[in-house]
C-alpha positions as CSV (number, residue, x, y, z in Angstrom):
1,M,-1.7,-82.5,-20.5
2,T,-3.0,-79.2,-19.3
3,T,-6.5,-78.0,-20.3
4,E,-4.9,-75.3,-22.4
5,G,-2.7,-77.8,-24.1
6,H,-5.6,-80.0,-24.8
7,I,-7.6,-77.1,-26.2
8,A,-4.7,-76.1,-28.5
9,A,-4.4,-79.7,-29.7
10,L,-8.1,-79.9,-30.5
11,E,-7.9,-76.5,-32.3
12,R,-5.1,-77.9,-34.5
13,R,-7.1,-81.0,-35.3
14,H,-10.1,-78.9,-36.1
15,K,-8.2,-76.8,-38.5
16,E,-6.6,-79.9,-40.1
17,L,-10.0,-81.4,-40.7
18,D,-11.1,-78.2,-42.2
19,R,-8.2,-78.3,-44.7
20,K,-9.0,-82.0,-45.5
21,I,-12.6,-81.1,-46.2
22,E,-11.6,-78.3,-48.5
23,D,-9.0,-80.5,-50.3
24,E,-11.6,-83.3,-50.8
25,M,-14.3,-80.9,-52.1
26,A,-11.8,-79.4,-54.5
27,H,-12.0,-82.6,-56.6
28,L,-14.7,-82.7,-59.2
29,S,-15.8,-86.2,-58.1
30,Y,-15.3,-86.0,-54.4
31,D,-16.6,-88.7,-52.1
32,D,-19.8,-87.5,-50.3
33,L,-19.4,-90.1,-47.5
34,A,-15.8,-89.1,-46.9
35,V,-16.7,-85.5,-46.6
36,A,-19.6,-86.3,-44.3
37,E,-17.3,-88.3,-42.0
38,L,-14.8,-85.5,-41.9
39,K,-17.5,-83.0,-41.1
40,R,-18.8,-85.3,-38.3
41,R,-15.4,-85.6,-36.8
42,K,-14.9,-81.8,-37.0
43,L,-18.2,-81.2,-35.2
44,E,-17.3,-83.7,-32.5
45,I,-14.0,-81.8,-31.9
46,K,-15.9,-78.5,-31.9
47,D,-18.3,-79.8,-29.3
48,E,-15.4,-81.0,-27.1
49,L,-13.7,-77.6,-27.5
50,Q,-16.8,-75.8,-26.3
51,K,-17.1,-78.0,-23.3
52,L,-13.5,-77.5,-22.3
53,Q,-13.6,-73.8,-22.9
54,S,-16.8,-73.4,-20.8
55,H,-15.2,-75.4,-17.9
56,A,-12.0,-73.4,-18.2
57,A,-13.8,-70.0,-18.0
């Protein structure tokens, strides 16, 4: 996979996690631990994206 393709895939996963977080938090009794895990995974993807983008530039 090219760097650009990998970046695009990571961006899609980042947006998907954002939607999952919003969906989970829309419930009145959402699971704090589940939301925290989703946010942690989203941050990991963001960090990887930043690394790839800095190397690609």
